[in-house]
Backbone and ligand atoms as CSV (ligand in chain L), in Angstrom:
chain,resi,resn,atom,element,x,y,z
A,1,MET,N,N,0.844,-1.200,0.000
A,1,MET,CA,C,0.000,0.000,0.000
A,1,MET,C,C,0.882,1.254,0.000
A,2,SER,N,N,0.483,2.257,-0.756
A,2,SER,CA,C,1.262,3.490,-0.842
A,2,SER,C,C,1.175,4.295,0.458
A,3,GLU,N,N,2.297,4.819,0.887
A,3,GLU,CA,C,2.304,5.723,2.048
A,3,GLU,C,C,1.706,7.082,1.664
A,4,PHE,N,N,1.851,7.399,0.354
A,4,PHE,CA,C,1.447,8.735,-0.110
A,4,PHE,C,C,-0.044,8.853,-0.428
A,5,ILE,N,N,-0.686,7.736,-0.661
A,5,ILE,CA,C,-2.115,7.770,-1.002
A,5,ILE,C,C,-2.856,6.876,-0.014
A,6,GLN,N,N,-3.556,7.526,0.914
A,6,GLN,CA,C,-4.249,6.763,1.952
A,6,GLN,C,C,-5.590,7.417,2.238
A,7,PRO,N,N,-6.582,6.615,2.596
A,7,PRO,CA,C,-7.921,7.166,2.812
A,7,PRO,C,C,-8.015,8.193,3.941
A,8,ASN,N,N,-7.100,8.103,4.931
A,8,ASN,CA,C,-7.167,9.053,6.062
A,8,ASN,C,C,-6.359,10.328,5.825
A,9,LEU,N,N,-5.798,10.466,4.613
A,9,LEU,CA,C,-5.040,11.674,4.267
A,9,LEU,C,C,-5.794,12.461,3.210
A,10,LYS,N,N,-6.217,13.662,3.564
A,10,LYS,CA,C,-6.939,14.522,2.609
A,10,LYS,C,C,-5.999,15.649,2.192
A,11,VAL,N,N,-5.676,15.689,0.917
A,11,VAL,CA,C,-4.723,16.696,0.441
A,11,VAL,C,C,-5.292,18.103,0.663
A,12,LEU,N,N,-4.487,18.948,1.337
A,12,LEU,CA,C,-4.894,20.333,1.575
A,12,LEU,C,C,-4.146,21.265,0.624
A,13,ILE,N,N,-2.832,21.032,0.467
A,13,ILE,CA,C,-2.006,21.833,-0.448
A,13,ILE,C,C,-1.124,20.853,-1.203
A,14,ASP,N,N,-1.271,20.828,-2.511
A,14,ASP,CA,C,-0.548,19.804,-3.259
A,14,ASP,C,C,0.892,20.240,-3.568
A,15,ARG,N,N,1.635,19.298,-4.112
A,15,ARG,CA,C,3.063,19.501,-4.339
A,15,ARG,C,C,3.339,20.722,-5.220
A,16,ALA,N,N,2.564,20.872,-6.296
A,16,ALA,CA,C,2.790,21.985,-7.229
A,16,ALA,C,C,2.488,23.325,-6.569
A,17,GLN,N,N,1.442,23.364,-5.769
A,17,GLN,CA,C,1.095,24.609,-5.066
A,17,GLN,C,C,2.203,25.004,-4.092
A,18,ILE,N,N,2.748,24.011,-3.390
A,18,ILE,CA,C,3.833,24.288,-2.438
A,18,ILE,C,C,5.038,24.869,-3.173
A,19,GLN,N,N,5.425,24.206,-4.251
A,19,GLN,CA,C,6.634,24.636,-4.962
A,19,GLN,C,C,6.451,26.013,-5.603
A,20,GLU,N,N,5.264,26.274,-6.133
A,20,GLU,CA,C,4.994,27.580,-6.753
A,20,GLU,C,C,5.069,28.697,-5.704
A,21,ARG,N,N,4.490,28.434,-4.548
A,21,ARG,CA,C,4.487,29.452,-3.485
A,21,ARG,C,C,5.897,29.684,-2.945
A,22,ILE,N,N,6.670,28.607,-2.817
A,22,ILE,CA,C,8.042,28.756,-2.312
A,22,ILE,C,C,8.882,29.578,-3.301
A,23,GLN,N,N,8.672,29.378,-4.583
A,23,GLN,CA,C,9.394,30.185,-5.568
A,23,GLN,C,C,9.057,31.669,-5.398
A,24,GLN,N,N,7.770,31.966,-5.161
A,24,GLN,CA,C,7.370,33.359,-4.942
A,24,GLN,C,C,8.038,33.931,-3.696
A,25,LEU,N,N,8.036,33.142,-2.620
A,25,LEU,CA,C,8.686,33.608,-1.378
A,25,LEU,C,C,10.174,33.817,-1.607
A,26,GLY,N,N,10.795,32.883,-2.327
A,26,GLY,CA,C,12.224,32.992,-2.614
A,26,GLY,C,C,12.544,34.250,-3.412
A,27,ASN,N,N,11.699,34.559,-4.377
A,27,ASN,CA,C,11.903,35.770,-5.177
A,27,ASN,C,C,11.812,37.028,-4.302
A,28,GLN,N,N,10.822,37.022,-3.413
A,28,GLN,CA,C,10.633,38.183,-2.530
A,28,GLN,C,C,11.820,38.339,-1.584
A,29,ILE,N,N,12.273,37.214,-1.037
A,29,ILE,CA,C,13.415,37.239,-0.104
A,29,ILE,C,C,14.680,37.688,-0.846
A,30,THR,N,N,14.840,37.234,-2.080
A,30,THR,CA,C,15.999,37.632,-2.894
A,30,THR,C,C,16.022,39.153,-3.074
A,31,THR,N,N,14.856,39.726,-3.317
A,31,THR,CA,C,14.766,41.180,-3.468
A,31,THR,C,C,15.040,41.888,-2.140
A,32,ASP,N,N,14.389,41.408,-1.080
A,32,ASP,CA,C,14.438,42.104,0.216
A,32,ASP,C,C,15.822,42.042,0.870
A,33,TYR,N,N,16.552,40.957,0.640
A,33,TYR,CA,C,17.833,40.759,1.348
A,33,TYR,C,C,19.055,41.069,0.492
A,34,HIS,N,N,18.819,41.680,-0.661
A,34,HIS,CA,C,19.950,42.060,-1.507
A,34,HIS,C,C,20.897,42.978,-0.728
A,35,GLY,N,N,22.186,42.646,-0.709
A,35,GLY,CA,C,23.170,43.482,-0.029
A,35,GLY,C,C,23.256,43.260,1.473
A,36,LYS,N,N,22.438,42.345,1.990
A,36,LYS,CA,C,22.462,42.065,3.430
A,36,LYS,C,C,23.253,40.794,3.711
A,37,SER,N,N,23.380,40.487,4.986
A,37,SER,CA,C,24.172,39.332,5.416
A,37,SER,C,C,23.232,38.219,5.877
A,38,LEU,N,N,22.608,37.557,4.894
A,38,LEU,CA,C,21.492,36.651,5.183
A,38,LEU,C,C,21.953,35.348,5.834
A,39,ALA,N,N,21.353,35.076,7.007
A,39,ALA,CA,C,21.593,33.818,7.722
A,39,ALA,C,C,20.254,33.110,7.906
A,40,LEU,N,N,20.064,31.997,7.201
A,40,LEU,CA,C,18.853,31.212,7.411
A,40,LEU,C,C,19.051,30.354,8.653
A,41,VAL,N,N,18.035,30.345,9.508
A,41,VAL,CA,C,18.065,29.473,10.685
A,41,VAL,C,C,16.834,28.579,10.622
A,42,SER,N,N,17.062,27.301,10.444
A,42,SER,CA,C,16.001,26.328,10.255
A,42,SER,C,C,15.718,25.610,11.567
A,43,VAL,N,N,14.433,25.492,11.889
A,43,VAL,CA,C,14.044,24.865,13.154
A,43,VAL,C,C,13.662,23.406,12.896
A,44,LEU,N,N,14.516,22.515,13.361
A,44,LEU,CA,C,14.312,21.077,13.146
A,44,LEU,C,C,13.132,20.570,13.989
A,45,LYS,N,N,12.474,19.480,13.549
A,45,LYS,CA,C,12.767,18.803,12.298
A,45,LYS,C,C,11.823,19.263,11.185
A,46,GLY,N,N,10.668,19.796,11.597
A,46,GLY,CA,C,9.608,20.054,10.635
A,46,GLY,C,C,9.991,20.934,9.466
A,47,ALA,N,N,10.875,21.908,9.718
A,47,ALA,CA,C,11.198,22.889,8.672
A,47,ALA,C,C,12.260,22.395,7.688
A,48,SER,N,N,12.698,21.161,7.840
A,48,SER,CA,C,13.837,20.708,7.023
A,48,SER,C,C,13.513,20.698,5.524
A,49,LEU,N,N,12.320,20.240,5.159
A,49,LEU,CA,C,11.989,20.194,3.733
A,49,LEU,C,C,11.782,21.594,3.173
A,50,PHE,N,N,11.046,22.417,3.920
A,50,PHE,CA,C,10.806,23.800,3.491
A,50,PHE,C,C,12.126,24.545,3.341
A,51,THR,N,N,13.027,24.347,4.280
A,51,THR,CA,C,14.327,25.031,4.216
A,51,THR,C,C,15.082,24.647,2.953
A,52,SER,N,N,15.129,23.350,2.670
A,52,SER,CA,C,15.941,22.915,1.529
A,52,SER,C,C,15.349,23.396,0.211
A,53,ASP,N,N,14.040,23.475,0.112
A,53,ASP,CA,C,13.432,24.005,-1.118
A,53,ASP,C,C,13.553,25.526,-1.186
A,54,LEU,N,N,13.306,26.206,-0.044
A,54,LEU,CA,C,13.350,27.674,-0.051
A,54,LEU,C,C,14.746,28.199,-0.374
A,55,MET,N,N,15.773,27.590,0.213
A,55,MET,CA,C,17.125,28.151,0.001
A,55,MET,C,C,17.565,28.046,-1.454
A,56,ARG,N,N,17.000,27.063,-2.173
A,56,ARG,CA,C,17.316,26.942,-3.604
A,56,ARG,C,C,16.609,27.995,-4.448
A,57,CYS,N,N,15.670,28.713,-3.836
A,57,CYS,CA,C,14.952,29.776,-4.543
A,57,CYS,C,C,15.421,31.166,-4.121
A,58,VAL,N,N,16.453,31.220,-3.282
A,58,VAL,CA,C,16.997,32.521,-2.861
A,58,VAL,C,C,18.343,32.711,-3.556
A,59,ASP,N,N,18.366,33.624,-4.510
A,59,ASP,CA,C,19.549,33.814,-5.358
A,59,ASP,C,C,20.469,34.868,-4.747
A,60,LEU,N,N,21.036,34.526,-3.609
A,60,LEU,CA,C,21.912,35.434,-2.859
A,60,LEU,C,C,22.971,34.612,-2.131
A,61,PRO,N,N,24.089,35.237,-1.745
A,61,PRO,CA,C,24.988,34.548,-0.824
A,61,PRO,C,C,24.289,34.426,0.534
A,62,LEU,N,N,24.323,33.245,1.121
A,62,LEU,CA,C,23.680,33.057,2.423
A,62,LEU,C,C,24.343,31.913,3.165
A,63,THR,N,N,24.054,31.843,4.463
A,63,THR,CA,C,24.454,30.678,5.252
A,63,THR,C,C,23.191,30.020,5.783
A,64,VAL,N,N,23.302,28.741,6.122
A,64,VAL,CA,C,22.163,28.045,6.745
A,64,VAL,C,C,22.676,27.301,7.963
A,65,ASP,N,N,21.900,27.389,9.035
A,65,ASP,CA,C,22.237,26.679,10.257
A,65,ASP,C,C,20.944,26.092,10.814
A,66,PHE,N,N,21.088,25.171,11.759
A,66,PHE,CA,C,19.922,24.430,12.250
A,66,PHE,C,C,19.890,24.457,13.768
A,67,ILE,N,N,18.679,24.573,14.302
A,67,ILE,CA,C,18.495,24.504,15.748
A,67,ILE,C,C,17.387,23.489,16.023
A,68,ALA,N,N,17.536,22.731,17.088
A,68,ALA,CA,C,16.488,21.780,17.485
A,68,ALA,C,C,15.999,22.176,18.865
A,69,VAL,N,N,14.698,22.288,19.001
A,69,VAL,CA,C,14.116,22.680,20.282
A,69,VAL,C,C,13.010,21.708,20.673
A,70,SER,N,N,12.716,21.720,21.952
A,70,SER,CA,C,11.637,20.877,22.444
A,70,SER,C,C,10.969,21.609,23.586
A,71,SER,N,N,9.648,21.498,23.670
A,71,SER,CA,C,8.991,22.058,24.838
A,71,SER,C,C,9.185,21.084,25.992
A,72,TYR,N,N,9.062,21.590,27.194
A,72,TYR,CA,C,9.279,20.731,28.368
A,72,TYR,C,C,8.102,19.801,28.630
A,73,GLY,N,N,7.013,19.986,27.912
A,73,GLY,CA,C,5.804,19.209,28.165
A,73,GLY,C,C,4.609,20.137,28.038
A,74,ALA,N,N,3.426,19.563,28.182
A,74,ALA,CA,C,2.216,20.336,27.921
A,74,ALA,C,C,2.151,21.596,28.789
A,75,ALA,N,N,2.441,21.464,30.072
A,75,ALA,CA,C,2.326,22.615,30.972
A,75,ALA,C,C,3.344,23.689,30.605
A,76,ALA,N,N,4.578,23.250,30.367
A,76,ALA,CA,C,5.634,24.201,30.040
A,76,ALA,C,C,5.380,24.838,28.683
A,77,LYS,N,N,4.779,24.077,27.776
A,77,LYS,CA,C,4.505,24.609,26.438
A,77,LYS,C,C,3.616,25.841,26.548
A,78,SER,N,N,2.595,25.759,27.396
A,78,SER,CA,C,1.694,26.905,27.510
A,78,SER,C,C,2.388,28.097,28.162
A,79,SER,N,N,3.482,27.858,28.869
A,79,SER,CA,C,4.244,28.965,29.447
A,79,SER,C,C,5.223,29.536,28.421
A,80,GLY,N,N,5.387,28.809,27.324
A,80,GLY,CA,C,6.276,29.290,26.274
A,80,GLY,C,C,7.718,28.901,26.484
A,81,GLU,N,N,7.966,28.073,27.461
A,81,GLU,CA,C,9.343,27.685,27.758
A,81,GLU,C,C,9.760,26.546,26.840
A,82,VAL,N,N,10.857,26.726,26.162
A,82,VAL,CA,C,11.355,25.652,25.301
A,82,VAL,C,C,12.804,25.354,25.666
A,83,ARG,N,N,13.226,24.153,25.331
A,83,ARG,CA,C,14.581,23.703,25.644
A,83,ARG,C,C,15.336,23.557,24.333
A,84,ILE,N,N,16.544,24.066,24.291
A,84,ILE,CA,C,17.353,23.920,23.082
A,84,ILE,C,C,18.068,22.569,23.143
A,85,LEU,N,N,17.728,21.694,22.202
A,85,LEU,CA,C,18.337,20.357,22.148
A,85,LEU,C,C,19.628,20.367,21.348
A,86,LYS,N,N,19.638,21.193,20.303
A,86,LYS,CA,C,20.847,21.350,19.478
A,86,LYS,C,C,20.931,22.820,19.120
A,87,ASP,N,N,21.985,23.469,19.569
A,87,ASP,CA,C,22.095,24.912,19.306
A,87,ASP,C,C,22.754,25.142,17.938
A,88,LEU,N,N,22.738,26.384,17.518
A,88,LEU,CA,C,23.387,26.762,16.262
A,88,LEU,C,C,24.893,26.543,16.357
A,89,ASP,N,N,25.513,26.281,15.224
A,89,ASP,CA,C,26.970,26.124,15.184
A,89,ASP,C,C,27.675,27.467,14.979
A,90,THR,N,N,26.918,28.451,14.492
A,90,THR,CA,C,27.548,29.707,14.066
A,90,THR,C,C,26.964,30.902,14.827
A,91,SER,N,N,27.738,31.962,14.890
A,91,SER,CA,C,27.309,33.192,15.561
A,91,SER,C,C,26.299,33.952,14.685
A,92,LEU,N,N,25.366,34.643,15.339
A,92,LEU,CA,C,24.399,35.464,14.594
A,92,LEU,C,C,24.756,36.949,14.663
A,93,LYS,N,N,25.842,37.267,15.312
A,93,LYS,CA,C,26.217,38.671,15.529
A,93,LYS,C,C,26.330,39.414,14.194
A,94,GLY,N,N,25.565,40.468,14.069
A,94,GLY,CA,C,25.606,41.297,12.870
A,94,GLY,C,C,24.907,40.702,11.650
A,95,ARG,N,N,24.302,39.535,11.819
A,95,ARG,CA,C,23.684,38.869,10.665
A,95,ARG,C,C,22.206,39.257,10.525
A,96,ASP,N,N,21.710,39.181,9.304
A,96,ASP,CA,C,20.288,39.375,9.045
A,96,ASP,C,C,19.639,37.996,9.035
A,97,VAL,N,N,19.043,37.681,10.172
A,97,VAL,CA,C,18.556,36.315,10.409
A,97,VAL,C,C,17.141,36.148,9.869
A,98,LEU,N,N,16.950,35.061,9.132
A,98,LEU,CA,C,15.608,34.686,8.694
A,98,LEU,C,C,15.337,33.289,9.251
A,99,VAL,N,N,14.440,33.239,10.231
A,99,VAL,CA,C,14.089,31.968,10.868
A,99,VAL,C,C,13.098,31.243,9.959
A,100,VAL,N,N,13.402,30.002,9.639
A,100,VAL,CA,C,12.565,29.232,8.721
A,100,VAL,C,C,11.817,28.171,9.516
A,101,GLU,N,N,10.489,28.273,9.502
A,101,GLU,CA,C,9.632,27.352,10.247
A,101,GLU,C,C,8.624,26.693,9.309
A,102,ASP,N,N,8.213,25.492,9.651
A,102,ASP,CA,C,7.161,24.850,8.861
A,102,ASP,C,C,5.788,25.399,9.219
A,103,ILE,N,N,5.552,25.625,10.534
A,103,ILE,CA,C,4.215,26.076,10.939
A,103,ILE,C,C,4.283,26.967,12.165
A,104,VAL,N,N,3.451,27.993,12.166
A,104,VAL,CA,C,3.236,28.799,13.369
A,104,VAL,C,C,1.859,28.424,13.887
A,105,ASP,N,N,1.865,27.860,15.082
A,105,ASP,CA,C,0.628,27.345,15.663
A,105,ASP,C,C,0.272,28.273,16.832
A,106,THR,N,N,0.653,27.934,18.057
A,106,THR,CA,C,0.421,28.863,19.173
A,106,THR,C,C,1.332,30.087,19.075
A,107,GLY,N,N,2.473,29.922,18.402
A,107,GLY,CA,C,3.447,31.008,18.306
A,107,GLY,C,C,4.457,31.001,19.448
A,108,LEU,N,N,4.293,30.082,20.392
A,108,LEU,CA,C,5.158,30.089,21.581
A,108,LEU,C,C,6.602,29.726,21.254
A,109,THR,N,N,6.795,28.767,20.363
A,109,THR,CA,C,8.158,28.372,19.994
A,109,THR,C,C,8.889,29.554,19.358
A,110,LEU,N,N,8.237,30.191,18.395
A,110,LEU,CA,C,8.886,31.304,17.699
A,110,LEU,C,C,9.071,32.500,18.617
A,111,ASN,N,N,8.118,32.728,19.479
A,111,ASN,CA,C,8.232,33.842,20.402
A,111,ASN,C,C,9.510,33.700,21.246
A,112,TYR,N,N,9.754,32.492,21.695
A,112,TYR,CA,C,10.962,32.216,22.480
A,112,TYR,C,C,12.210,32.372,21.615
A,113,LEU,N,N,12.174,31.774,20.428
A,113,LEU,CA,C,13.363,31.780,19.575
A,113,LEU,C,C,13.727,33.190,19.100
A,114,LEU,N,N,12.722,33.983,18.758
A,114,LEU,CA,C,13.010,35.333,18.257
A,114,LEU,C,C,13.690,36.155,19.346
A,115,ASP,N,N,13.193,36.024,20.553
A,115,ASP,CA,C,13.802,36.741,21.678
A,115,ASP,C,C,15.239,36.254,21.894
A,116,ASN,N,N,15.414,34.949,21.827
A,116,ASN,CA,C,16.744,34.349,22.017
A,116,ASN,C,C,17.730,34.848,20.953
A,117,PHE,N,N,17.283,34.882,19.701
A,117,PHE,CA,C,18.188,35.280,18.608
A,117,PHE,C,C,18.522,36.767,18.667
A,118,ARG,N,N,17.547,37.570,19.073
A,118,ARG,CA,C,17.811,39.019,19.169
A,118,ARG,C,C,18.883,39.301,20.222
A,119,ARG,N,N,18.907,38.481,21.273
A,119,ARG,CA,C,19.922,38.646,22.326
A,119,ARG,C,C,21.319,38.275,21.836
A,120,ARG,N,N,21.386,37.605,20.691
A,120,ARG,CA,C,22.702,37.227,20.150
A,120,ARG,C,C,23.263,38.307,19.221
A,121,ASP,N,N,22.666,39.507,19.308
A,121,ASP,CA,C,23.150,40.670,18.556
A,121,ASP,C,C,23.028,40.526,17.044
A,122,ALA,N,N,21.958,39.870,16.611
A,122,ALA,CA,C,21.673,39.835,15.178
A,122,ALA,C,C,21.327,41.250,14.712
A,123,ALA,N,N,21.635,41.562,13.455
A,123,ALA,CA,C,21.290,42.878,12.911
A,123,ALA,C,C,19.778,42.989,12.733
A,124,SER,N,N,19.159,41.879,12.305
A,124,SER,CA,C,17.710,41.829,12.170
A,124,SER,C,C,17.272,40.376,12.296
A,125,VAL,N,N,16.020,40.186,12.723
A,125,VAL,CA,C,15.469,38.827,12.852
A,125,VAL,C,C,14.054,38.831,12.292
A,126,GLN,N,N,13.836,38.035,11.243
A,126,GLN,CA,C,12.513,37.913,10.642
A,126,GLN,C,C,12.157,36.432,10.523
A,127,VAL,N,N,10.904,36.173,10.127
A,127,VAL,CA,C,10.409,34.796,10.062
A,127,VAL,C,C,9.833,34.494,8.686
A,128,ALA,N,N,10.170,33.298,8.182
A,128,ALA,CA,C,9.480,32.732,7.023
A,128,ALA,C,C,8.834,31.437,7.481
A,129,ALA,N,N,7.524,31.351,7.372
A,129,ALA,CA,C,6.799,30.147,7.799
A,129,ALA,C,C,5.958,29.643,6.637
A,130,LEU,N,N,6.060,28.363,6.355
A,130,LEU,CA,C,5.266,27.819,5.252
A,130,LEU,C,C,3.776,27.881,5.576
A,131,LEU,N,N,3.441,27.512,6.810
A,131,LEU,CA,C,2.029,27.458,7.203
A,131,LEU,C,C,1.773,28.346,8.411
A,132,ASP,N,N,0.608,28.963,8.422
A,132,ASP,CA,C,0.185,29.783,9.554
A,132,ASP,C,C,-1.217,29.336,9.953
A,133,LYS,N,N,-1.359,28.997,11.235
A,133,LYS,CA,C,-2.659,28.569,11.760
A,133,LYS,C,C,-3.096,29.597,12.801
A,134,PRO,N,N,-3.610,30.751,12.366
A,134,PRO,CA,C,-3.838,31.872,13.289
A,134,PRO,C,C,-4.863,31.589,14.378
A,135,GLU,N,N,-5.784,30.679,14.135
A,135,GLU,CA,C,-6.814,30.400,15.157
A,135,GLU,C,C,-6.228,29.859,16.457
A,136,ARG,N,N,-5.037,29.299,16.394
A,136,ARG,CA,C,-4.441,28.671,17.577
A,136,ARG,C,C,-3.493,29.607,18.341
A,137,ARG,N,N,-3.337,30.829,17.871
A,137,ARG,CA,C,-2.283,31.690,18.398
A,137,ARG,C,C,-2.494,32.074,19.875
A,138,LEU,N,N,-1.434,31.921,20.644
A,138,LEU,CA,C,-1.415,32.368,22.041
A,138,LEU,C,C,-0.455,33.531,22.232
A,139,ALA,N,N,0.600,33.568,21.422
A,139,ALA,CA,C,1.592,34.641,21.521
A,139,ALA,C,C,1.688,35.338,20.166
A,140,HIS,N,N,1.748,36.644,20.191
A,140,HIS,CA,C,1.865,37.388,18.933
A,140,HIS,C,C,3.247,37.197,18.316
A,141,VAL,N,N,3.259,36.875,17.028
A,141,VAL,CA,C,4.521,36.739,16.297
A,141,VAL,C,C,4.357,37.439,14.952
A,142,ASP,N,N,5.305,38.293,14.604
A,142,ASP,CA,C,5.280,38.908,13.276
A,142,ASP,C,C,5.928,37.955,12.291
A,143,VAL,N,N,5.161,37.518,11.293
A,143,VAL,CA,C,5.694,36.607,10.283
A,143,VAL,C,C,5.828,37.388,8.979
A,144,ALA,N,N,7.057,37.637,8.561
A,144,ALA,CA,C,7.291,38.469,7.379
A,144,ALA,C,C,6.914,37.742,6.090
A,145,TYR,N,N,7.155,36.433,6.054
A,145,TYR,CA,C,6.897,35.639,4.843
A,145,TYR,C,C,6.061,34.415,5.219
A,146,THR,N,N,4.820,34.380,4.728
A,146,THR,CA,C,3.920,33.264,5.018
A,146,THR,C,C,3.564,32.555,3.714
A,147,GLY,N,N,3.670,31.228,3.729
A,147,GLY,CA,C,3.291,30.462,2.543
A,147,GLY,C,C,1.783,30.368,2.399
A,148,PHE,N,N,1.144,29.776,3.392
A,148,PHE,CA,C,-0.298,29.536,3.342
A,148,PHE,C,C,-0.897,29.699,4.733
A,149,THR,N,N,-2.050,30.360,4.785
A,149,THR,CA,C,-2.820,30.410,6.023
A,149,THR,C,C,-3.823,29.266,5.976
A,150,ILE,N,N,-3.832,28.463,7.048
A,150,ILE,CA,C,-4.669,27.252,7.025
A,150,ILE,C,C,-5.645,27.245,8.199
A,151,PRO,N,N,-6.732,26.470,8.055
A,151,PRO,CA,C,-7.694,26.356,9.157
A,151,PRO,C,C,-7.138,25.498,10.293
A,152,ASN,N,N,-7.854,25.489,11.402
A,152,ASN,CA,C,-7.407,24.767,12.601
A,152,ASN,C,C,-7.687,23.264,12.467
A,153,GLU,N,N,-6.887,22.617,11.637
A,153,GLU,CA,C,-7.010,21.171,11.445
A,153,GLU,C,C,-5.627,20.561,11.616
A,154,PHE,N,N,-5.588,19.266,11.929
A,154,PHE,CA,C,-4.308,18.605,12.161
A,154,PHE,C,C,-3.684,18.248,10.814
A,155,VAL,N,N,-2.574,18.883,10.508
A,155,VAL,CA,C,-1.954,18.670,9.199
A,155,VAL,C,C,-0.622,17.939,9.331
A,156,VAL,N,N,-0.347,17.143,8.323
A,156,VAL,CA,C,0.915,16.389,8.248
A,156,VAL,C,C,1.473,16.526,6.835
A,157,GLY,N,N,2.717,16.076,6.695
A,157,GLY,CA,C,3.342,16.044,5.376
A,157,GLY,C,C,4.296,17.194,5.158
A,158,TYR,N,N,5.156,17.039,4.184
A,158,TYR,CA,C,6.138,18.065,3.836
A,158,TYR,C,C,6.862,18.549,5.102
A,159,GLY,N,N,7.338,17.605,5.889
A,159,GLY,CA,C,8.085,17.924,7.105
A,159,GLY,C,C,7.296,17.770,8.390
A,160,LEU,N,N,5.980,17.927,8.297
A,160,LEU,CA,C,5.161,17.846,9.522
A,160,LEU,C,C,4.770,16.399,9.793
A,161,ASP,N,N,4.795,16.054,11.082
A,161,ASP,CA,C,4.600,14.645,11.445
A,161,ASP,C,C,3.376,14.414,12.328
A,162,TYR,N,N,3.026,13.142,12.416
A,162,TYR,CA,C,2.171,12.639,13.476
A,162,TYR,C,C,2.935,11.463,14.075
A,163,ALA,N,N,3.405,11.592,15.316
A,163,ALA,CA,C,4.229,10.562,15.957
A,163,ALA,C,C,5.407,10.176,15.049
A,164,GLU,N,N,6.031,11.202,14.474
A,164,GLU,CA,C,7.235,11.075,13.626
A,164,GLU,C,C,6.962,10.513,12.219
A,165,ARG,N,N,5.715,10.153,11.929
A,165,ARG,CA,C,5.380,9.623,10.614
A,165,ARG,C,C,4.864,10.743,9.702
A,166,TYR,N,N,4.912,10.508,8.438
A,166,TYR,CA,C,4.338,11.351,7.369
A,166,TYR,C,C,5.194,12.555,6.974
A,167,ARG,N,N,6.386,12.723,7.579
A,167,ARG,CA,C,7.204,13.880,7.202
A,167,ARG,C,C,7.573,13.839,5.718
A,168,ASN,N,N,7.619,12.646,5.132
A,168,ASN,CA,C,8.071,12.483,3.747
A,168,ASN,C,C,6.984,12.701,2.702
A,169,LEU,N,N,5.769,12.989,3.104
A,169,LEU,CA,C,4.745,13.248,2.092
A,169,LEU,C,C,5.143,14.499,1.307
A,170,PRO,N,N,5.017,14.483,-0.024
A,170,PRO,CA,C,5.400,15.671,-0.800
A,170,PRO,C,C,4.317,16.756,-0.825
A,171,TYR,N,N,3.258,16.545,-0.067
A,171,TYR,CA,C,2.151,17.513,-0.002
A,171,TYR,C,C,1.733,17.672,1.462
A,172,ILE,N,N,0.876,18.701,1.713
A,172,ILE,CA,C,0.319,18.907,3.048
A,172,ILE,C,C,-1.077,18.284,3.061
A,173,ALA,N,N,-1.326,17.476,4.073
A,173,ALA,CA,C,-2.628,16.808,4.161
A,173,ALA,C,C,-3.245,17.019,5.529
A,174,VAL,N,N,-4.582,16.988,5.562
A,174,VAL,CA,C,-5.288,16.902,6.833
A,174,VAL,C,C,-5.333,15.430,7.191
A,175,LEU,N,N,-4.873,15.112,8.406
A,175,LEU,CA,C,-4.884,13.722,8.862
A,175,LEU,C,C,-6.165,13.481,9.638
A,176,GLN,N,N,-6.963,12.538,9.137
A,176,GLN,CA,C,-8.181,12.176,9.853
A,176,GLN,C,C,-7.865,10.990,10.753
A,177,LEU,N,N,-7.801,11.271,12.055
A,177,LEU,CA,C,-7.474,10.219,13.014
A,177,LEU,C,C,-8.718,9.354,13.242
A,178,GLU,N,N,-8.472,8.059,13.378
A,178,GLU,CA,C,-9.589,7.144,13.614
A,178,GLU,C,C,-10.228,7.456,14.955
A,179,GLU,N,N,-11.545,7.428,14.966
A,179,GLU,CA,C,-12.242,7.725,16.223
A,179,GLU,C,C,-12.212,6.496,17.115
A,180,SER,N,N,-11.933,6.744,18.394
A,180,SER,CA,C,-11.821,5.596,19.300
A,180,SER,C,C,-13.134,5.379,20.041
L,1,PRP,C1,C,6.340,22.295,15.544
L,1,PRP,C2,C,6.745,23.282,14.467
L,1,PRP,C3,C,7.117,24.491,15.250
L,1,PRP,C4,C,6.221,24.422,16.456
L,1,PRP,C5,C,5.079,25.335,16.240
L,1,PRP,O1,O,7.458,21.637,15.995
L,1,PRP,O2,O,7.812,22.807,13.701
L,1,PRP,O3,O,8.476,24.463,15.654
L,1,PRP,O4,O,5.759,23.075,16.570
L,1,PRP,O5,O,4.211,25.273,17.321
L,1,PRP,P1,P,3.874,26.521,18.224
L,1,PRP,O6,O,3.618,27.686,17.341
L,1,PRP,O7,O,2.616,26.061,18.935
L,1,PRP,O8,O,4.991,26.735,19.188
L,1,PRP,P2,P,7.399,20.283,16.846
L,1,PRP,O9,O,7.531,20.616,18.309
L,1,PRP,O10,O,6.179,19.483,16.476
L,1,PRP,O11,O,8.746,19.536,16.422
L,1,PRP,P3,P,9.189,18.964,14.980
L,1,PRP,O12,O,9.390,20.144,14.066
L,1,PRP,O13,O,10.480,18.258,15.267
L,1,PRP,O14,O,8.102,18.048,14.494
């Protein structure tokens, strides 16, 4: 049975739509960051696919680095506290940082990260997020580059997982969980 075609996966944004939108974002970023010191910071693991496609659409000199974070658990998540599991390898001092995320949900992860990166003396810190789920927002986050605004449904694919599965889907799908 195909992993990519399953009855419980309803395609929300298909592969062509994703790639077309990323090209548009890449073009905009190429224009906006001309002459700047662009540092992409990708938030593992979900943003890995978006990062690799987006950076190929940015026609500028740039660096890319990766950070892995985890919330301490449900209670800590609502407080916005996150733990850095793998920090960046490179300094952000004086750099024009563009944080690359797969999804902004409550906004708590990005709220923490943006504050953290600004303290590292970055010249500027902005966000590119493939998906935005504004109905779930708990913390305000300015997202400079948004791929798609989506409804409050559980989505997987193109980097996003359910229990670590489905990250390899080339499209974004709504996952219909079996009712218990
Ligand atoms: C997801 C996503 C964001 C965060 C967004 O990561 O990649 O980092 O949650 O949620 P928030 O806006 O409510 O803070 P997740 O913790 O699922 O880890 P993963 O990327 O490794 O799957």
